[in-house]
C-alpha positions, 0 to 999 in steps of 0.5 A: 131130202137133206141127204139128196141135197148133200149128195148133189153139192158134191158133184164134181165137174167133168174136167178141171178148169186148168184142163179146160183152159189147156183144151181151149188153147189147143182147140183154138190153135187148131181151128183159129190160130190167128185169133189166139195170137191176136188175144195173146198180143192184147195182154202186154199192150193192155198192161202197158196202156193201164200203167200209162193211164195211171202214170199220166195224172201224176206226170201232169201234176209233176210238170205243173208243180215242178215249174217245168217249161211249157215245151217240156210239159207238152212233149212229156204229157203229149207223148204219154197221150199219144201212146194211150191213143195208139194202144187204145186203137191197136187194142180195139183192132185186135179185139174186133179181129179176135172176136170175129175169129173166136166168137164167130168162126171158132164157135161155129166150128164147135157148134157144127162138131156138136151137131155132127156128134149128135147125129153120130152118137149111138142111137141107144144112148141118144135115146136116153133122156140123160143124154138129151139133157147133156146135149142141151147143156152142151148146146148152151155152151156154144150159144150166147146167153146174157153176153156170155159164150162159154165155148169162146169165153174160156180162152179169153177169160184165161188170158184175162186172168194172166193179164190181171196177174201181170198187172197185179205184180206191176202195181203191187211192187209200186204200192209196196214202196208206200207201205208193205202192209198195203199189198196184203191188205188189198189182196186178202180182202177180196177173198171174201168176194171170191168165196161168195162167188164160188158158193154161188157158182157151185149152187148154180152148177149143182142145180143146172139140170133142173132148169134145163129140163124145164126149158126143154118142156117149155120149148115143147109146149111153146112150139107144139101148137105151131106144128101142123100135125098137132094143130087139128087135135088141138082145135078139135079136142080143145087142147089149147087151154091145156097148153096154156095152163101147162105153159103157165105152170112151167113158166112159174117154176122157171121164174122161181128158179130165176128168182132164187138165182138172182137173189143168190147173185145179189147177196154175193155182190152185196158182200163184194161192195162191203169189202170194197168199202172197207178195203179202199177206205183204209188204203186211202186214209193211209195215203192222206195221212202220209201226204199231210205229214209230208212223207210223200209229195202231191204228185206221188200222192196222185200216182199212188192213189191211182195205183192203189185204185188200179191195184184194188181193181186188179185184185178184184179182176183176178177174182172175177176172171177166176170166177168167170173162168170157172163158170165158163169151165163148168159149162164147157164140161158139158160140151166136152162130156157130150163130145166124149160120149162113146159112139160104140163104133164097130172094130172095122175088121171086116169090110162090107163090100163083099156082102153088098153083092147079094142077099146075106144070111142073118142069124140071131144067137141067144140074143137078149136085150134089156132097156136101161133101168128095166127089171126084166128083158124086153127080148130074152134068148132069141135065136133064129136064122134068116136064110139068104134071100128069105122073106120073114114075117115078124108078128105079135101083139103090141109090146111083144118086142117087135120094134126092139128086135128091129132096132137090134137088127138095124144096129141101133141097139146092142144086145145085152147078151148074145150076138147077131151075125151077118153071113157068119160075121158078128155085126161088131166087126163092121164099122157102124157106117158100113153096117148101115149100108146093108139096111133099107128100113121103113120105120113106123115113125115117119120123118121127112125134111123140107127138101124136095120129094126126090131129095127126101128119097135119095137122102142127098141134096142137089147133084147127089140125087139121081132124079130119074132113079128117084122118080122110078122108085116113087112110082114103084112105091105108088106115088105116080098119080101124086107126082103127076098132080104136082106142078113141080113133080118130084121137085116139089118141096115139103113143109109149108112152115119152111117153104112158101110153096111147100106141099103136105102129104097125107099119112099114106103118101108119106109112108109110100115116100119112105118105101120109095126111099128104101127102094132107092137105097137098094140095100141087101136087107129090106126091113118093113115095119108096118109099111102099109098101116096108113094105106087104104086097102087098094094101095095096100094090095098094090104094095103086096103085089109088088112085094115079091119084086121089091124083095128080089135078091134081098133078105127081108123082114116084114112086120105087120099087125094085119096077118093077112099080109104075112102069107106073102112071106116064106116063114113067120115068127110069132113073138110073145113076151120077148120070145119066139113062141111059134115059127112056120109058114102061114098054113103051118101055123094055122094048122097048129091052132096056136096063138097065131091061128087064134089072132088070125081068126080074130082078124079075118072074122071081121071080113066075113058077112056072117060075123056078128061081134060077141058084144051083140049077144046078151049075157044069156047068149041070146041075140040082142042086135043083128047086123044088117044082111046077116042071118042070125039064129037067136036060139042058144046064141048060135049063128048061121051064115048065109 
């Protein structure tokens, strides 16, 4: 346990603060150059305004004690006050304008780039929990949390640090005239504060993964009850109490981390206050002693007093700016690290246009795949060829590796070993975007958007959708009656939580909608992963009758647990434990009498009237229950059909 903590504390940031500062300025110049220059102009104006504010009280005292005439005092003091007014107004203008460009435009652009990256991130990586955690932390860097916005705070803190260093030099040279010991005294003391803040910052960075994970779980438990899809189960199975208890426990854990964080922050601030007390007390005692002894005049006392107060604040501000800079830098590290994730893009040596003209040949050559952290391959040494225009059925028990094989074919995963070829060309030769153009998959997991039915089919919004074609595809997929029953037809929008007049489709209707989407895309490779799982027998039969038309001039892969449907395919691959153990047509595999035939027999017997499940026979093989309409002989457990 101690070893784990020791290792955790040695985690190094992805990029240094200097690197992140340079990156921030470079990105600002590309995105919002005007905001960058407005922030730069703030630095000298702020330094001058601060000096004028320190000089003003001393000037007033000098004018009063120097017996100057009223007009001279008014001009001198009024000039400084006017300068303060103008610089204050100018700073307010510059800050507001830079805030609009930096906090709104710059942050919005970075947020959009982050979302674009998440959508383009290679699926195999994006599926990993570590990448999801990193994405959440990267997203936090673009959001405002307790007044902090790391993605835009980084350049501001950097320039603030420069401003405080310039002020430190200006006021340091001034108070060194009082005593050469004041500058090191006022400089060294804040190092204690810096060390305390640094320790807190390192602790927060080392433990950030823990509360990010908790926050995701809290969000899930908080939002899941409002999900229409889950609402039925929550009510019928009495899961509300489970959600409440889980939320309560997760909140308790999150509060514990918040308390630890607040306590550590409090201790660092207490140390800061103690140092300020000792530092300022010594400096002010020296000034009072010099004034009482006549070494400096009253106006000089006021000037140096204000200068020391400001100098002390600048030293503290340098430390604060440094700490704020590093805090923002650590969060920016998460953003940059996520943005630097390899998209595992193909080389793009081969263009896809020629392959789009007809059904391609697909070949798996000794393909193996192992999930990250797994001890053995999910797929091992898979080799087979899908001829151009061939209809292949992929079957097997749950966990055999069918879905993994589909993801490999779709380019969502990369083989651990081996290669996949399209018309003899390795898929790595295509760009990822081009390769996706070859595929029209229908996955088991159905996800829709809150747009219209037609837009869900086309994958485009507005004018990007061919509404006439979308309707044809929906009717071909069996949604004709549903469309006719809707007042807005194909323009009806989904999701009641977003659209006031949104509609809800049944599981079977959603599956048909996804099938329509695959038909609309009209890619040369059609992949149907359990496309009829949620359909009734009549709708399923209609899909089978249309299957030949849907797969015309296409190479297709059909996955189904219902082996009766595989008879529509040219060839069947039976997958077991990540390997192809049987291959052939339906009749060939039945004649073989292997596992496919056994599985087919197990399924088909449920549709025979003479079937009585084995569970209805007692341990001696004699009849214990009889299905209505069946003729069953109890002697020796033999069954005779009608």
